[in-house]
C-alpha positions in Angstrom: 1.4 -12.6 33.8 3.9 -14.4 31.5 3.1 -18.3 31.5 5.8 -20.7 30.3 5.8 -21.6 27.1 6.7 -24.9 25.8 9.8 -25.4 24.2 9.7 -25.6 20.7 12.0 -29.1 20.0 9.4 -31.0 22.0 7.2 -32.4 19.9 4.1 -33.6 22.3 2.3 -30.3 22.2 -0.1 -31.3 19.6 -2.3 -28.1 18.1 -4.2 -28.8 14.7 -5.5 -25.4 12.2 -8.8 -26.5 13.5 -8.5 -26.0 17.0 -10.3 -23.0 18.7 -8.7 -20.1 20.4 -9.8 -18.9 23.2 -8.8 -14.9 23.6 -8.4 -12.7 26.6 -11.7 -10.3 25.9 -13.5 -13.6 25.9 -14.2 -14.2 21.8 -13.6 -17.7 20.6 -11.9 -17.9 17.3 -13.6 -21.1 15.8 -10.0 -22.0 14.4 -6.3 -20.9 14.0 -7.1 -19.5 10.3 -6.6 -15.3 9.8 -7.7 -14.3 6.5 -5.0 -11.1 7.1 -5.8 -7.4 6.2 -5.4 -6.5 2.1 -6.0 -3.5 1.4 -9.4 -3.4 -1.0 -9.6 -0.1 -2.5 -13.2 -0.8 -2.7 -15.3 2.2 -1.3 -17.9 4.3 -2.6 -17.0 7.8 -3.6 -17.8 9.3 -0.2 -15.6 6.3 1.3 -18.6 4.4 2.7 -18.4 0.8 2.0 -20.5 -0.6 -1.2 -21.6 -3.8 -2.3 -18.9 -4.8 -3.7 -17.2 -4.9 -0.2 -20.0 -7.2 1.1 -19.2 -9.6 -2.0 -16.0 -9.8 -1.9 -16.1 -10.5 2.3 -19.3 -13.1 2.0 -17.2 -15.1 0.0 -14.1 -15.0 2.6 -17.1 -15.0 5.3 -17.8 -18.9 4.0 -14.1 -19.5 3.1 -14.2 -21.4 6.6 -11.5 -19.1 8.6 -11.2 -18.5 12.1 -10.9 -14.6 11.7 -11.3 -12.3 9.0 -9.4 -8.8 9.1 -10.5 -6.4 6.7 -8.1 -3.9 4.5 -7.0 -0.4 5.7 -9.7 1.8 7.1 -8.6 5.0 7.6 -9.2 7.5 9.9 -8.9 10.8 8.4 -10.4 11.4 5.0 -7.6 14.1 4.2 -5.2 11.1 4.7 -6.0 8.4 2.9 -3.4 5.2 1.9 -4.6 4.6 -1.4 -7.8 5.9 -3.7 -10.8 3.5 -2.9 -10.0 3.3 1.2 -13.3 3.5 3.5 -12.9 5.9 6.3 -14.5 6.3 9.4 -14.8 9.8 11.2 -18.1 9.6 12.9 -20.9 6.8 12.5 -22.2 8.5 9.5 -21.9 4.9 7.3 -23.2 2.8 10.4 -25.8 1.1 8.2 -23.4 0.0 5.3 -20.7 -0.6 7.9 -23.3 -2.9 9.5 -23.7 -4.8 6.3 -20.2 -5.2 6.2 -19.6 -6.7 9.2 -22.2 -8.9 8.8 -21.0 -10.7 5.6 -18.8 -12.7 7.8 -20.5 -12.8 10.4 -23.3 -15.1 9.1 -20.6 -17.5 7.9 -19.4 -18.4 11.5 -16.3 -16.3 11.4 -15.3 -13.1 13.8 -14.3 -9.7 11.4 -12.3 -7.3 12.6 -11.7 -4.1 11.3 -7.9 -2.9 10.5 -7.7 0.6 11.9 -4.9 3.0 9.7 -3.3 6.2 9.3 -1.3 6.7 6.3 1.2 9.4 8.0 4.3 9.9 4.9 2.8 7.1 3.2 -0.1 8.9 2.5 -1.4 9.2 -1.3 -0.5 12.4 -2.4 -3.1 12.5 -5.6 -6.1 10.3 -3.2 -5.5 12.7 -0.3 -6.6 16.2 0.4 -3.9 17.9 2.2 0.2 17.4 2.5 0.9 14.8 4.5 2.1 14.0 8.1 4.6 12.0 9.8 6.2 12.3 13.2 9.2 13.9 11.3 9.7 15.8 8.2 11.4 12.7 6.4 10.1 11.8 3.2 9.8 8.6 2.0 11.8 6.4 -0.8 9.0 5.8 -3.3 8.9 7.5 -6.4 6.3 10.6 -6.6 5.9 10.4 -2.7 6.3 14.2 -1.5 7.8 15.0 1.5 5.4 15.2 4.8 5.4 17.8 7.4 6.2 17.4 11.1 2.8 16.6 13.2 1.9 19.2 15.8 1.2 17.6 19.8 -2.0 18.8 19.2 -2.6 16.7 15.9 -1.0 13.6 17.2 -4.0 13.7 20.4 -6.6 14.1 17.3 -4.8 11.5 15.6 -5.4 9.1 18.8 -8.7 10.3 19.6 -9.6 9.8 15.9 -8.7 5.9 16.5 -10.8 5.4 19.7 -14.2 6.8 17.5 -13.4 4.3 14.6 -13.3 1.5 17.1 -16.1 2.8 18.9 -18.0 3.0 15.7 -16.6 -0.4 14.4 -18.4 -2.3 17.4 -21.7 -0.5 17.2 -21.8 -1.2 14.0 -21.2 -5.0 14.7 -17.8 -6.1 14.3 -16.2 -7.9 16.6 -12.6 -6.2 17.0 -10.0 -3.9 15.5 -6.5 -4.4 14.4 -4.0 -1.2 14.8 -1.8 -1.2 12.1 1.2 -1.1 13.6 3.2 -2.1 10.3 4.7 -1.0 7.1 5.8 1.8 7.0 2.4 3.6 8.3 2.2 6.4 11.1 2.1 3.6 14.2 5.2 2.3 12.5 6.8 5.6 12.0 6.5 6.8 15.3 8.7 3.3 16.2 11.2 4.1 13.7 14.1 6.3 14.9 14.7 6.8 10.7 11.5 8.2 10.5 11.0 10.2 13.9 13.1 12.6 15.2 11.3 14.4 17.6 13.0 15.5 20.7 9.8 15.7 22.5 7.9 13.0 24.7 7.0 11.3 21.2 10.4 10.9 20.3 13.7 9.8 21.4 14.5 6.2 22.5 12.6 3.4 22.0 10.4 3.8 25.3 9.5 7.2 24.1 8.8 6.2 20.3 6.7 3.6 21.4 4.6 5.8 23.2 2.1 6.9 20.2 1.7 3.4 20.0 0.5 3.1 23.7 -1.9 6.1 23.8 -3.8 4.7 20.8 -4.5 1.2 22.4 -5.5 2.6 25.6 -7.3 5.3 24.3 -9.3 2.3 21.8 -9.8 0.0 24.7 -11.3 3.0 26.9 -13.8 3.6 24.2 -15.2 0.1 23.4 -16.6 -2.9 25.8 -14.5 -5.5 27.5 -15.4 -8.1 25.3 -14.6 -6.2 21.9 -11.3 -7.6 20.8 -8.3 -5.3 20.5 -5.4 -6.6 18.3 -2.2 -4.7 17.0 0.0 -5.7 13.7 3.5 -4.8 14.5 6.8 -5.0 12.6 9.5 -7.5 13.6 11.7 -4.9 12.5 12.1 -2.5 9.5 14.6 -4.1 8.1 16.7 -0.9 6.8 20.0 0.2 8.3 19.2 2.3 11.3 15.6 1.4 11.2 13.1 -0.1 14.2 14.9 -3.5 15.3 13.8 -6.8 16.5 15.2 -5.9 19.9 13.0 -2.7 19.9 10.0 -4.6 18.8 10.3 -7.2 21.2 10.2 -4.2 24.1 7.0 -2.7 22.4 5.3 -6.1 22.2 6.2 -6.6 26.3 5.2 -3.1 27.1 1.7 -4.1 25.2 1.0 -6.9 26.4 0.3 -5.2 29.7 -2.0 -3.4 27.6 -5.1 -5.7 27.7 -4.8 -6.7 24.2 -6.5 -10.1 22.3 -3.2 -10.6 19.7 -0.4 -9.3 18.2 -0.3 -10.3 14.2 3.9 -10.2 13.5 4.8 -8.9 9.9 8.0 -6.9 9.3 9.1 -4.2 6.4 7.5 -1.1 4.7 7.2 -0.4 1.2 10.6 0.5 1.2 12.2 -2.8 2.1 9.1 -5.0 1.6 10.1 -8.0 3.3 6.4 -8.8 4.1 6.0 -10.3 0.4 9.4 -11.8 0.4 11.0 -8.8 -1.3 13.2 -7.3 1.2 17.0 -6.4 0.5 18.4 -9.1 2.0 18.6 -12.7 1.1 16.2 -15.4 2.3 17.7 -17.5 4.1 17.6 -21.1 3.7 16.0 -22.1 7.2 13.3 -19.2 6.5 12.7 -21.1 2.9 12.2 -24.3 4.7 10.0 -22.7 7.3 8.0 -20.9 4.7 7.1 -17.9 7.2 9.3 -14.6 7.2 8.8 -13.9 10.7 8.6 -17.4 12.2 12.3 -16.8 13.9 11.4 -13.7 15.7 8.3 -15.2 16.8 9.6 -17.7 18.3 12.1 -15.4 20.4 9.1 -13.1 21.6 6.9 -15.5 23.0 8.3 -15.1 26.1 7.9 -11.4 26.7 4.4 -11.7 25.1 3.4 -13.9 28.0 -0.1 -15.2 27.5 -1.3 -12.8 24.4 -1.1 -15.3 21.4 0.8 -14.7 18.6 -0.1 -14.1 14.9 2.2 -14.6 11.9 1.9 -13.3 8.5 4.1 -13.9 5.4 4.7 -17.0 3.7 3.3 -19.5 4.8 1.7 -22.2 1.9 2.1 -25.6 2.9 -0.7 -27.3 5.4 1.9 -29.7 6.9 4.4 -26.5 7.8 1.3 -24.4 9.0 0.9 -27.5 11.7 4.4 -27.9 12.4 4.0 -23.8 13.6 1.3 -24.3 15.9 2.6 -27.5 17.1 5.9 -26.2 18.2 4.4 -22.8 19.9 6.1 -20.5 17.5 2.8 -18.4 16.7 -0.9 -19.6 18.3 -2.3 -18.3 14.6 -1.7 -18.6 11.1 -2.0 -15.2 8.9 -3.1 -16.0 5.1 -2.6 -12.8 3.1 -2.0 -13.0 -0.8 -3.3 -16.3 -1.3 -6.9 -15.9 0.1 -6.9 -13.5 -3.3 -6.7 -16.3 -5.5 -8.8 -18.8 -3.4 -11.4 -16.9 -0.9 -11.9 -20.7 0.5 -8.2 -21.3 1.4 -9.2 -22.0 5.2 -11.9 -24.4 4.3 -9.6 -26.6 1.8 -6.6 -26.6 4.2 -8.9 -27.3 7.2 -10.5 -30.5 5.6 -7.2 -31.8 4.1 -8.1 -31.2 0.2 -5.1 -28.9 -0.3 -2.0 -29.0 1.1 -0.2 -26.0 -0.6 -1.7 -23.0 -1.4 -0.9 -20.7 -4.9 0.6 -17.7 -4.5 1.9 -16.3 -8.0 5.2 -14.1 -7.8 4.4 -11.1 -9.8 6.7 -9.2 -11.6 7.8 -7.8 -15.2 11.2 -9.1 -14.9 13.1 -6.6 -12.8 17.0 -7.5 -11.7 16.8 -8.8 -8.6 20.0 -7.2 -7.9 18.4 -3.6 -8.1 17.2 -2.6 -4.8 15.6 0.4 -5.8 13.4 -1.6 -8.1 12.2 -3.7 -4.8 9.5 -1.2 -3.4 8.0 -0.9 -7.1 8.0 -4.8 -8.1 6.2 -4.7 -4.2 3.9 -2.1 -5.6 3.2 -3.9 -8.5 2.7 -7.4 -6.4 0.2 -5.5 -4.5 -1.7 -4.0 -7.4 -1.8 -7.4 -9.0 -3.6 -9.0 -6.2 -5.7 -6.1 -5.6 -7.1 -6.6 -8.9 -8.2 -9.8 -7.9 -10.5 -8.4 -5.6 -11.4 -6.1 -7.6 -12.8 -8.5 -9.6 -14.1 -10.9 -6.8 -15.9 -7.5 -5.6 -17.7 -7.4 -9.1 -18.9 -10.7 -9.2 -16.0 -12.2 -11.3 -13.8 -15.2 -10.3 -10.3 -14.3 -9.5 -7.5 -14.6 -13.0 -4.4 -16.0 -11.1 -2.7 -16.0 -15.2 -3.6 -11.9 -15.7 -0.5 -10.5 -16.6 1.9 -8.4 -14.7 1.6 -5.4 -17.3 -2.6 -5.6 -17.3 -1.9 -4.7 -13.4 0.6 -1.6 -15.0 -1.9 -0.5 -17.2 -5.4 -0.9 -14.0 -2.6 1.0 -12.2 -3.0 4.1 -14.5 -6.5 3.7 -15.6 -7.7 3.4 -11.7 -5.6 5.9 -10.1 -5.8 8.6 -13.0 -9.3 8.4 -14.2 -11.5 7.6 -11.1 -9.5 7.1 -7.7 -7.9 10.6 -7.8 -11.2 12.4 -8.5 -11.2 14.1 -5.1 -13.4 17.4 -4.0 -11.2 19.8 -3.2 -12.4 23.1 -1.4 -11.2 26.3 0.3 -10.4 28.2 -2.9 -11.4 31.7 -2.0 -12.1 32.9 -5.8 -14.9 32.5 -8.4 -16.3 29.3 -9.7 -14.6 29.1 -12.9 -11.3 30.6 -11.3 -11.5 28.2 -8.4 -12.1 24.7 -11.4 -9.2 26.4 -13.5 -7.1 25.5 -10.4 -8.3 22.9 -9.0 -7.8 21.3 -13.2 -4.0 23.0 -12.9 -3.2 21.3 -9.5 -4.6 18.0 -10.8 -3.1 17.9 -13.5 0.4 19.0 -12.2 -0.3 16.4 -9.6 -1.0 13.4 -11.5 2.2 14.4 -14.1 4.3 14.7 -11.1 3.7 11.8 -8.7 2.1 9.4 -11.4 2.9 9.7 -14.9 6.7 10.6 -14.3 7.4 8.4 -11.9 5.7 5.5 -13.6 7.9 5.9 -16.9 11.4 6.5 -14.2 10.3 2.7 -12.7 9.6 1.3 -15.8 13.2 2.8 -16.8 14.7 1.3 -13.5 12.9 -1.7 -14.1 15.0 -2.2 -17.4 12.5 -1.8 -19.6 13.2 -0.1 -23.0 10.9 0.4 -25.4 10.6 3.2 -28.5 7.8 5.3 -27.2 10.0 5.8 -23.7 12.3 8.4 -23.1 14.1 11.2 -21.7 14.4 14.8 -22.9 16.5 17.3 -21.6 15.9 21.6 -22.2 17.2 24.8 -20.3 15.3 26.2 -17.4 14.5 29.4 -18.3 14.7 30.8 -14.9 17.7 28.7 -13.6 19.2 28.2 -17.0 20.0 24.4 -15.6 19.4 21.3 -17.1 16.1 19.8 -16.9 15.5 16.4 -17.7 12.4 14.7 -17.1 10.6 11.2 -19.3 8.4 11.7 -21.8 6.5 9.5 -24.8 8.0 9.8 -28.2 7.9 8.5 -31.5 11.0 8.5 -33.3 11.5 8.8 -37.1 14.6 9.7 -39.2 14.4 13.2 -39.3 13.4 13.4 -35.2 11.0 12.8 -32.8 7.0 13.5 -32.0 6.3 14.2 -28.7 3.5 15.5 -26.6 3.5 18.0 -24.1 0.3 17.3 -21.5 0.1 20.4 -20.2 0.9 22.7 -23.5 3.3 25.0 -22.9 2.5 25.5 -19.1 4.2 22.3 -18.3 8.0 23.0 -17.1 9.2 21.7 -20.2 7.3 22.7 -22.6 7.9 26.8 -21.4 11.8 26.0 -20.9 11.2 25.0 -25.1 9.3 28.1 -25.5 12.5 30.0 -24.1 15.1 28.1 -25.5 13.9 25.4 -28.0 17.0 23.6 -28.1 16.9 20.3 -26.4 18.2 17.2 -26.1 16.2 13.4 -26.3 17.5 10.1 -25.8 16.8 7.6 -28.7 18.0 4.4 -26.8 21.2 4.7 -25.0 22.4 7.7 -27.2 21.5 11.2 -26.5 20.3 13.3 -29.8 20.5 17.4 -30.2 17.7 19.2 -31.6 15.3 21.8 -31.9 11.5 21.8 -30.8 8.9 23.4 -31.8 5.0 23.3 -30.7 2.6 22.0 -33.2 -0.6 23.8 -32.3 -2.9 22.4 -35.5 -2.0 18.6 -34.8 -4.6 16.3 -33.2 -2.8 14.9 -30.8 -5.0 11.9 -30.0 -4.2 11.0 -33.3 -1.0 11.9 -32.9 -0.7 9.8 -29.1 -2.2 6.3 -30.9 1.3 6.4 -33.3 3.6 6.4 -30.6 2.2 2.4 -29.6 0.8 0.2 -32.3 1.3 -2.3 -29.5 -2.6 -2.2 -27.9 -1.8 -3.0 -24.6 0.9 0.1 -24.9 -1.8 2.3 -26.6 -4.2 1.2 -23.8 -1.6 2.8 -21.2 -0.7 6.1 -23.1 -4.7 6.5 -23.7 -5.5 6.1 -19.8 -2.6 8.3 -18.7 -4.0 11.2 -21.0 -7.2 10.5 -19.8 -6.3 10.9 -16.6 -4.4 14.0 -16.6 -7.5 15.8 -18.2 -4.8 18.1 -20.3 -5.2 20.4 -23.1 -2.2 18.6 -24.8 0.0 20.1 -27.4 2.1 18.3 -30.1 5.7 19.1 -29.9 7.9 18.1 -33.1 11.5 17.7 -32.6 14.0 17.8 -35.4 17.4 16.7 -35.0 20.6 19.3 -35.4 23.2 16.5 -35.1 22.4 14.6 -38.7 25.4 14.1 -41.0 25.8 16.7 -43.6 
């Protein structure tokens, strides 16, 4: 089935952005520009699509794209990639889904639904259960706990969930689905030897590690009609030592080319090494900078094994002439546009009519040192959230704001994840209603503190951001006798410092100082010794406001306290190392 491909050095292949593309299923894409998936986080409280998604996709539908791919649609509401994910487990949201699909088809664009399961990258607060993965290998991202290994019956259940979601998507009016097999999510986890350490038929060599992806594609294809498009987004590599390699990726493409798929979108990296945003752990080659697309060199090497399956490349394309050259060379068949479409929803139309030569895509950063590799994932998350903020503006009927401060995004990350999206219904407590409410509240507080507030403080410190309200406290474990260090918000004065224990005496360090009030507190780069005590009758809200006279930082602290829903207590540390 493999067809001969043109030599990329020959320039007699004339392909333009406006050329149609006929897929194996019979669908015709009206042009070669694809709006790639961007996770929107705009579901309603029951995880169905709401009017904000309709408003957003109506703009993309009128934006001139040949194909529009939705953001993450999860197949299991117990495991979410981020707050606000749409979930499809059955047809309960059929009417809402139909309205969503119609928003782009009315404008002439095809719309495919991206289906996903986060695996070990599940958001620990938005999700209802412990994360799952091929093996119990934790992701190297602050605040994400270790997953548990999937049983074989659970693997088959997830495969069936993908097939069910695809069938619902088709019956709701979507033109196709894309299986998310990249960026460190569950399908990608099965492919990676770093994450998949199973010794059964689902792990081991690449043939076994690709079994999950193959079985999901087969289940989807068996559930939908022949005219419904089935595609996959696949990593060219993980860009991690010992991980999924380009050679293995080519073997997966070759195998999937025989499974009746209609398109392979090539990306790369994960949120540990976000190469898909140009933030991988390795420097970008000069040739890649010139060709813009991060994964075009790989696409060229995979052409032959892909056979007649078209290739889409996403990541880095900004200039019209470079896009045309990539198509004409035969390296790819479709140009994927991601983040630029959050700033300009009509990016495709402006490229097609020639009014735009280069797309704008701001580089989002809070000034982290580029040489610090562990900061890459944090800045990558910030970049994603900044663009998600733009999608939320569009969903609310507002215009994008390219000048939006990265610091405002830091604040909205806390507000959105802490106040609204993390408030999910938890069931299963065999207690009275009052006890269940108390247990839920305490668990909620512990989760947000452990996986949001503390990691954010550590992340900001890692980024080299040092301000007076951020510090660390060392206490002595009341049971272990070991030193325990946690990040805290603090207001220093000449004699000591004011702190707030978000969980009062119930927090780990709060319980420690009740047992042993001797502490150490970091003031700048110096560790100060002191004695801590709870001030129960202090006005915590008033005290917290004194921590940050800067309005932005005050908003950040305030939103964090609101998210925790706690009864915090003020703590006074009196320095004991003052000179006599």
